[in-house]
N, C-alpha and C positions, 0 to 999 in steps of 0.2 A: 510739793505739788507744783506744776509744772507754771513756768513763765506766760502774764496773758500777752496776746497778741494785742497789736494797737488798736483796732479794732474794736474790740472788748475792754479795755483801757477805755475808749474814749465814752464808749456809751455807759460805762459803771461810772466813770468822772460824772458829766450828764445827769445821772440820779442820783449821786451823791452829796450832788450840789445842789440837787432839789431837796434834800433833807432826807433821802433816803439814806439810812446808817446799812441796813443790808447792805448795798451798793459797794461802798465804803471797807466794809468790812472783807469782802470780795478781794476788792483791791490788796488788800492788806494780806490775806491769805495767798495770792497772787505772787508778791512782790518779795513778802518775806524772809525767806528761805535765800536768794539771791543779794537783799541785803544785808542778810546776814552774813555770808563770807566775805563780804566787800567789809564791811562793820570789823569782823574778826581779824583781817587782812591787813587794816590799819592800825587797830589798837592792840593789837597782838593780846588780846584777853576775851574771855569766853564772856564772862558779866562784863567788860567795858561795853562789848559788840548789842549785848543785849540791850541796853542803853540807850546805844546810839541807834537803831532799829527803831524802841519804842520812842524816844525824841521825834528820831526823821517822821513816821508816820501822826505823831503827835501835832507838830509843825507842820506834817502835810496837810493834813483836815483842817488846821487855820487858815492855812494860805490856799484852800482849793479855788478861792475867788479869781488869785493872782495865775493861777495855772492857764498859760496860752495853749488851746486846742491843737493849732498846728504843728505843737511840741510830741515830743515820745514822753509818755508820764513816767515808764521807766527812767529813764533819765534824769526827766527832772528831781524824780525821788534820790537818786541816785547823789546828784549836785548837793541837797540837803544832807545825805544820809555821809558826803565826803567831811563839808565842813562840820558837820555836829562834830564827827572824830576828831577833827583838828581842834575843834574849841577844846573838847572835853582831855584831851594832851597837852595843849596850852594850858588850862586850869590845872591838870597837874603836873606842869612844869616837867615832862618826864619824857626819854625819849621810847618810841613803840620796842615790844619783845618781840621778834618773830619766834615762833617756837617753834619746831622740829614735831609739834602734833600733830593733829587734824580736828577739823571744826565740820558737825554735821554729817561724817563717814566720810567725808570728799577723800581722797590719795592726796599726802602731802606733796606739793608741788617740788621738794629739794630730794625726794626720797626714788632714788633709781631702782629697778625692779633689778631685783637680788638673781643672779647663777645659784643655782640649784644647791643646795649647799655649801652657801661661801665660806671660803676661810677666816681664821683669822685678821689676816693683814688686807682683805677685801672689805672687812667690816669696819678695822677701823679706819679702813680710806675713807668709807661712805659716812664715817662719824666725822670725822675732819670735813670731808665735802660740807655739811650741813651745818657746820659750825661754820665753815667761812662764810657760806651762803648769809646765815641767818646775819654775821657780825656785818657783813656788807649790805644787807637790805636793812638794819636800823642806821645806816649811815646816809641812806640817802634822804632826798630834803623829803616831806612831806607829798612835794605833787610830784616826783620823782616815781615815789612807792606806790601812788596810789595809781597813776598814771599805768607802772608795771603791771601793776594787781587788775586793772581794768581791761588793760590790753592779752594778757596771757591769760586772766580766768575767768574773764565774764567772755572774752571775744568782743570787747566793743570796735568800733571804729574809732581811729584817731578823731575824726571829726563830733562821733557820739561823748570822746575822752572829756573832749576841749568842752562841750558843752557840760560836761557834769563837773570837770575844773574849774568854770567859768574863765576859758583861756580862747586862744582862737586854735584851730586844726593845728596850725605850725607849732606854735608853742606846747601843745600837747603829744604831738610828733618828736620835739626834741626834747621834750621829760621823758619818754619811753626808752629813747635813743641811746640818752645819758645813761637811765639806768641799765640796761643791757650792758654799755659797755664798762659802766664800773661794776658790774657782776660778774662776767667774763674777767675781766681783769684779775676780781679776786678767786677764779677758780683756773687761772692761767697756769699756775704751777701744779697741778692735775693732770692738765690737759696738754702741757707741753712735757712734763716729765718722764724721763727713756724707762722704758719697760727691764725690768730685773733681768735677766736671766733666767731666771724659773719660766716666766712671764712669758716670756720671747720661745722658748720650745712649743 
């Protein structure tokens, strides 16, 4: 289902606040897929992501009276989801594992479009790239990782990312910058590696 726009959200939130359960159900349907993608990228686990989404909507329902109508409902939900994901990871005292699989049929972000019938060398290099990216992502801070996900997968602005993370826009921009820099450093060996004689022909 497609993401709701701000006008639809505002009307549905108003109805949900007045006790219309169907209105809240429509809000859940309108935002669940996007929240799941974010939760999956934060936790690295499908079951954990589902738990985060469920808990996020439960908290949102309980806190509807606290939602400020001038704000974006989607951004507010993302903020709850991000902190819920962080809480889950802290409870388990485990670093999230960024998998090379996909969520909800989405093309994995580290998977480059392969050439026709790629040879063994290219396949091996692709696996190395995915491994390095996964390792680099796991070493990012929670805030850096989530800022990167929100920027590059959800196409949020730095203002929206800041609102979701509970930080100012400058801090959100800096988190995205640090994440990108660390990932580039992890992949530098592949970018700067000299081409072999076979590849240069």
